[in-house]
C-alpha positions in Angstrom: 25.4 14.4 1.4 28.1 15.5 -0.7 30.3 12.4 -0.1 27.6 10.3 -2.0 28.5 8.8 -5.3 26.5 10.6 -7.9 24.5 7.6 -9.0 23.3 7.3 -5.3 22.5 10.7 -5.3 20.2 10.3 -8.3 18.6 7.6 -6.3 17.7 9.8 -3.4 16.7 12.6 -5.6 14.4 10.3 -7.6 12.7 9.1 -4.4 12.2 12.8 -3.1 10.4 13.9 -6.3 8.5 10.7 -7.0 7.0 11.0 -3.5 5.9 14.6 -4.1 4.5 13.6 -7.4 2.5 10.7 -6.0 1.3 12.3 -2.7 -2.1 13.1 -4.1 -2.8 10.4 -6.8 -1.9 7.4 -4.8 -3.7 8.7 -1.7 -7.0 7.0 -1.1 -8.1 9.9 1.1 -8.3 12.1 -2.0 -9.6 9.4 -4.3 -12.4 8.5 -1.9 -13.2 12.3 -1.8 -13.8 11.8 -5.5 -15.9 8.9 -5.5 -17.9 10.3 -2.6 -18.5 13.3 -4.6 -19.7 11.2 -7.4 -22.2 9.9 -5.2 -21.2 6.2 -5.1 -22.2 3.8 -2.4 -20.3 1.4 -0.4 -20.9 -1.7 -2.6 -19.3 0.5 -5.5 -16.5 1.4 -3.4 -15.8 -2.1 -2.6 -16.0 -3.3 -6.4 -13.8 -0.3 -7.4 -11.1 -1.1 -4.9 -11.2 -4.7 -5.1 -10.8 -4.9 -8.9 -8.1 -2.5 -8.9 -5.8 -4.6 -6.6 -6.6 -8.1 -7.9 -6.0 -7.9 -11.5 -2.7 -5.7 -11.4 -1.2 -8.1 -8.8 -2.2 -11.2 -11.1 -0.3 -9.5 -13.8 2.7 -8.9 -11.8 2.8 -12.7 -10.8 2.6 -13.7 -14.5 5.3 -11.2 -15.4 7.5 -11.9 -12.2 9.7 -14.7 -14.0 10.7 -12.4 -17.0 10.8 -8.6 -15.7 14.5 -8.9 -14.5 15.7 -10.2 -18.0 15.1 -7.3 -20.1 17.6 -4.9 -18.2 14.9 -1.9 -18.8 14.3 -1.1 -15.3 15.1 2.6 -15.9 12.6 2.8 -18.6 9.9 0.9 -17.0 10.2 3.2 -13.8 10.5 6.4 -15.9 7.6 5.6 -18.1 5.4 3.7 -15.6 5.3 6.5 -13.2 4.3 9.1 -15.6 1.3 7.0 -16.5 0.8 6.3 -12.9 0.6 10.1 -12.0 -1.3 11.6 -14.9 -3.7 8.9 -15.7 -5.8 9.6 -12.4 -6.9 13.0 -13.8 -9.3 10.9 -16.0 -11.3 10.6 -12.8 -12.2 14.2 -13.0 -14.0 14.2 -16.2 -16.1 11.1 -15.6 -19.0 13.2 -14.1 -19.3 15.2 -17.4 -19.5 12.0 -19.4 -22.4 10.1 -17.4 -24.9 10.7 -14.3 -25.3 6.8 -14.0 -23.7 5.7 -10.8 -23.0 2.0 -12.3 -21.2 3.6 -15.3 -19.1 6.2 -13.2 -18.4 3.0 -11.0 -17.2 0.8 -13.8 -15.4 3.6 -15.4 -13.4 4.4 -12.2 -12.6 0.9 -11.6 -11.1 0.5 -15.4 -8.9 3.5 -14.7 -7.7 2.4 -11.2 -6.9 -1.1 -12.6 -4.8 0.3 -15.3 -3.0 3.0 -13.0 -2.1 0.2 -10.3 -0.3 -2.1 -12.9 2.3 0.4 -13.6 3.6 1.1 -9.9 3.5 -2.6 -9.0 5.7 -3.5 -11.9 7.9 -0.3 -11.3 8.5 -1.2 -7.7 10.2 -4.3 -8.6 12.5 -2.5 -11.0 13.3 0.1 -8.3 14.5 -2.4 -6.0 16.8 -3.8 -8.6 18.2 -0.3 -9.3 18.6 0.5 -5.6 20.4 -3.2 -5.1 22.7 -2.2 -8.1 23.6 1.5 -6.9 23.6 1.3 -3.1 27.0 0.5 -1.7 26.6 -3.2 0.0 28.7 -2.1 3.2 26.3 0.8 3.7 23.2 -0.7 2.5 21.3 -0.5 5.8 22.1 3.1 6.4 21.3 4.2 3.0 17.9 2.0 2.8 16.7 3.8 6.0 17.4 7.2 4.5 15.6 6.3 1.4 12.7 5.0 3.1 12.3 8.4 5.0 12.7 10.5 1.8 10.2 8.1 -0.2 7.5 8.5 2.5 7.6 11.7 4.8 7.6 14.5 2.3 4.4 13.5 0.6 2.6 12.7 3.7 3.7 16.2 5.1 2.4 17.9 1.8 -0.8 16.1 2.0 -1.9 18.2 5.1 -1.8 21.8 3.4 -3.4 20.1 0.1 -6.1 18.6 2.1 -6.7 21.9 3.8 -7.2 23.5 0.3 -9.7 20.8 -0.7 -11.5 21.1 2.6 -12.1 24.8 1.7 -13.8 24.0 -1.5 -15.3 20.7 -0.5 -18.9 22.6 0.2 -18.7 24.4 -3.2 -20.3 23.5 -6.5 -18.9 20.6 -8.5 -17.3 22.9 -10.8 -15.3 24.4 -8.1 -14.3 21.1 -6.4 -13.0 19.3 -9.4 -11.3 22.3 -10.6 -9.5 22.5 -7.2 -8.8 18.7 -7.3 -7.3 19.2 -10.9 -5.3 21.8 -9.6 -3.7 19.7 -6.6 -3.4 16.5 -8.7 -1.7 18.3 -11.7 0.6 20.5 -9.9 2.0 17.7 -7.7 2.3 15.4 -10.8 4.5 17.7 -12.5 7.3 16.7 -10.1 7.2 13.2 -11.7 8.9 14.6 -15.0 11.9 15.5 -12.9 11.8 12.3 -11.2 11.5 10.3 -14.3 14.3 12.3 -16.0 16.7 11.6 -13.1 15.9 7.9 -12.9 16.5 7.5 -16.8 20.1 9.1 -16.4 21.2 6.0 -14.2 23.7 3.7 -16.0 22.5 0.4 -17.3 23.6 -2.6 -15.1 24.8 -4.9 -17.9 26.7 -7.1 -15.4 24.2 -7.4 -12.8 23.3 -11.1 -11.9 19.8 -11.8 -12.6 17.6 -14.7 -11.5 17.1 -17.5 -14.0 13.4 -18.0 -14.0 10.8 -19.5 -16.3 7.1 -19.3 -16.4 6.3 -22.6 -14.6 8.2 -21.3 -11.6 5.3 -19.1 -10.6 3.7 -22.4 -9.2 6.6 -23.1 -6.8 5.2 -21.1 -4.1 1.8 -22.7 -4.0 3.6 -26.3 -4.0 5.6 -25.7 -1.0 3.7 -26.7 1.9 5.2 -24.4 4.3 5.1 -21.3 2.2 1.5 -22.3 1.5 0.4 -22.1 5.1 2.0 -18.4 5.1 0.1 -17.5 1.9 -3.2 -18.7 3.8 -2.2 -16.2 6.7 -1.5 -13.2 4.2 -4.7 -14.2 2.6 -7.0 -14.0 5.6 -5.0 -11.0 6.9 -5.6 -9.2 3.5 -9.3 -9.8 3.6 -9.7 -8.3 7.1 -7.4 -5.5 6.2 -9.0 -4.5 3.0 -12.5 -4.4 4.8 -11.1 -1.8 7.3 -8.9 0.3 4.8 -11.2 0.2 1.7 -14.1 1.8 3.7 -12.1 3.8 6.5 -12.2 7.2 4.8 -15.9 7.3 4.2 -16.6 6.4 7.9 -14.1 9.4 9.1 -15.6 11.8 6.7 -19.1 11.1 6.7 -19.7 9.2 10.0 -17.2 10.7 12.4 -17.3 14.2 10.7 -13.6 14.5 10.6 -12.1 17.0 8.1 -9.5 15.7 5.4 -6.8 18.0 7.0 -6.9 16.4 10.2 -7.0 12.9 8.7 -4.0 13.9 6.9 -2.1 15.2 10.0 -2.8 11.8 11.5 -1.5 10.0 8.6 1.5 11.8 8.6 2.2 11.5 12.3 1.5 7.5 12.4 3.8 7.3 9.1 6.6 8.7 11.1 5.8 6.3 13.9 5.6 3.3 11.7 8.9 4.4 10.2 10.3 4.7 13.7 9.0 1.3 14.8 9.9 -0.9 11.8 13.4 -1.5 12.9 12.0 -2.9 16.2 9.8 -5.5 14.6 12.9 -6.4 12.2 15.2 -7.1 14.9 12.5 -8.9 17.2 11.7 -11.0 14.1 15.3 -11.7 13.5 15.8 -12.8 17.2 12.6 -14.9 18.0 11.2 -15.4 14.5 8.0 -14.0 12.5 5.9 -16.7 13.8 6.3 -16.0 17.4 5.5 -12.3 17.2 2.9 -12.3 14.2 0.4 -13.1 16.9 1.3 -10.3 19.0 1.0 -7.9 16.1 -2.6 -9.3 14.9 -3.8 -9.0 18.6 -2.9 -5.2 18.6 -4.5 -5.0 15.2 -7.5 -6.3 16.8 -7.5 -3.9 19.6 -7.0 -0.9 17.2 -10.2 -2.1 14.8 -12.1 -2.6 18.0 -11.6 1.2 18.9 -13.3 2.1 15.8 -16.7 1.2 17.6 -16.3 4.2 19.8 -17.5 7.7 18.7 -15.2 10.8 19.0 -11.6 11.7 18.4 -10.0 9.8 21.2 -11.3 6.4 19.7 -10.0 7.5 16.5 -6.3 8.4 17.9 -6.4 5.1 19.5 -7.0 3.1 16.3 -4.5 5.2 14.5 -1.8 4.6 17.2 -2.4 0.7 16.8 -3.4 0.2 13.3 -3.9 3.1 11.2 -5.8 1.9 7.9 -5.1 -1.6 9.2 -1.5 -1.4 8.0 0.4 1.2 10.0 0.9 2.2 13.5 2.5 0.2 16.4 0.8 -3.1 15.4 -0.2 -2.6 11.9 3.4 -2.1 10.8 4.4 -4.9 12.8 2.0 -7.5 10.8 3.6 -6.1 7.6 7.3 -6.3 8.6 6.9 -10.0 10.2 4.9 -11.2 7.1 7.5 -9.8 4.7 10.2 -11.3 6.9 8.3 -14.7 6.8 8.4 -14.4 2.9 12.1 -13.6 2.8 13.3 -16.3 5.1 10.8 -19.2 3.9 11.4 -18.6 0.0 13.9 -20.2 -2.1 16.8 -17.9 -2.7 17.3 -18.3 -6.2 13.4 -18.2 -7.0 12.8 -15.4 -4.6 11.2 -12.9 -7.0 8.3 -15.4 -7.8 7.8 -16.1 -4.1 7.5 -12.4 -3.4 5.1 -11.9 -6.4 3.1 -14.8 -5.1 2.7 -13.2 -1.6 1.4 -10.0 -3.5 -0.8 -12.0 -5.6 -2.4 -13.5 -2.7 -2.5 -10.2 -1.0 -4.5 -8.8 -3.9 -6.8 -11.7 -4.0 -7.6 -11.1 -0.5 -8.0 -7.5 -1.0 -10.4 -8.2 -3.8 -12.4 -10.6 -1.7 -12.7 -8.4 1.5 -13.5 -5.1 -0.4 -16.0 -6.5 -2.9 -17.9 -8.6 -0.4 -17.4 -6.3 2.4 -18.8 -3.5 0.4 -21.9 -5.7 -0.1 -22.3 -6.3 3.7 -21.5 -2.6 4.7 -24.1 -1.3 2.1 -26.8 -3.9 3.3 -26.2 -2.6 6.8 -26.5 1.1 5.8 -29.8 0.4 3.8 -31.4 -1.6 6.7 -30.2 0.2 9.9 -31.3 3.9 10.4 -28.0 4.9 12.1 -25.0 4.8 10.0 -22.8 4.6 13.2 -24.4 1.3 14.1 -24.0 0.0 10.6 -20.2 0.6 10.6 -19.8 -0.6 14.3 -21.3 -4.1 13.4 -19.0 -4.0 10.3 -15.7 -3.3 12.2 -16.7 -5.6 14.9 -17.0 -8.4 12.5 -13.4 -7.4 11.3 -12.1 -7.1 14.9 -13.3 -10.9 15.6 -11.8 -11.8 12.3 -8.3 -10.6 13.8 -8.8 -12.5 16.8 -9.3 -15.9 14.7 -6.2 -15.1 12.7 -4.2 -14.8 15.7 -4.9 -18.5 16.5 -4.2 -19.4 12.7 -0.7 -18.3 13.2 0.4 -21.6 14.9 0.3 -23.3 11.5 3.1 -21.1 10.3 6.4 -22.8 10.0 9.2 -22.1 12.7 11.6 -19.3 11.3 14.0 -18.7 14.2 17.0 -19.1 12.3 19.0 -15.7 12.1 19.4 -14.4 8.5 21.8 -12.7 6.4 22.1 -9.0 7.6 22.1 -7.5 4.1 19.4 -9.7 2.9 17.1 -8.8 5.9 17.8 -4.9 5.2 16.5 -5.4 1.5 13.4 -7.4 3.2 12.7 -4.4 5.3 12.8 -2.1 2.4 10.4 -4.3 0.5 8.3 -4.1 3.6 8.2 -0.1 3.5 7.4 -0.2 -0.1 4.4 -2.7 0.9 3.5 -0.7 3.9 3.1 2.5 2.3 1.4 1.1 -0.8 2.3 -1.3 -3.5 0.4 1.0 -5.8 2.1 4.2 -4.9 
C-alpha cells in the first residue's frame, strides 16, 4: 500500500504486530488449557473468568469521562499492551508456588483481572488514534482492512501453535509449561515492535475531545430507552458467558477434540464473521436493530442447542451459527446489532460514557453467568455420572434462556432512523473490537 500516508501505515503495521503478539495470551483456548493442567474445576473456572471481566470493565466505566482528556493515547496503548502481553507468563509459575487448587484459582484470578484492565482502556485509546489518522473520506475502506489485519493473522497462527502444544500435552508438567512459555514469550516479543510503532504516531493536540464529568457515567442508566437496551445486553451477556466460559473444557475433555482442530474452526469462523458483519450492519441500518435482534438471538439458540449432540457434525453446526456464543452467522449478528443500538440510542456528545456503560453491564453479566454458571455446572458434574449429560443439561438451560431473550427484545426502542454513514462505520469497527474480545 505505497499510497498510504505514513501515519496510516503505522496504524496498519501496529495492528498486524499487535495481533500476532496477543494471539496466544488473549486466546482462552490456551489459557483454559493451562487452567485444566492446574487441575481447576468448573466452579473455579467460572470465578476466575467472572471476576476478570467485572472489575476491569467497572474501572473502564469510572475512567471513561477522563481517558480522552490527557492526550496520552500513544503511551497508554504502547505501555498497556506490553503489560497485557507479558504479565500472563506469571500463570506458568503458579504451579511451582502452591499445589492448593483454591490458592491457584485465586492467584490466577488476580493476574487475569490485572491483565484485562490494560487492553480495555487501551482499546478506547486505539479508537481515538484511528479516528485521528484515518482519512474521513476513506474511513469505511480502511476500517475494513484494519479489521482483517487485527484478527486473521493471529487466528491463523494459533493453528500451528496449537499443534505444537498438542504434541506436548501428554508430556510431563515441566515439558508442558516449557512449551507454553516458548509459545507465549515468542509471540509476545512482537508487541515490542507494535508498541514502538504506535509511540511514533504524532500527538493530536487539535483533536476535539468530549467534555465529560464524573457524574455523566450515570446518564445511560437514567435514560429509560437506553436502560432497556442495557437490560437486554445484561441478559445476553449472562447467557453468553455461560457458554463461552466453559466451552473449551467441554470440547477438550468431553468431546475429545484437539486444540489444533478447535483453532482451525476458530480461524474459519472468524473469517466468516468478518464477511457477514457488513450484512448485519446494512440490515440494521435499513430496518433497525430491534427488528433483527430477535432473529439473531433465535439463531444463537439453535447454535447452542446443537451442543446437545455428540460428534464433530454438531460442533460444526454450533460453530457456524454461534461459535463461543459470539461469532458465526448469528453470534456476530447479535454483537453488531447491539453495538448499532448503543450507537444509535446514545447521546452523541456523551457517547464515550454510553459505550462504557454498555461495556460495564456486559462485564457484570459475564461475571454473573460465569460465576454462578460454574456452580451449576460443577454441581451437575459431581452429581451425574456422565459428563456429557451434565453439559447437555447446562447448555439446554442456556438455549432456553436465549428463547426467552428473543421475546424480551420487544421492549427495545424503535431505531429505524438511518444514521450517519461515518458514524456507523466507526460503530462497526467498535463491534469488531468487541466481537473478537474487549480484552484482547
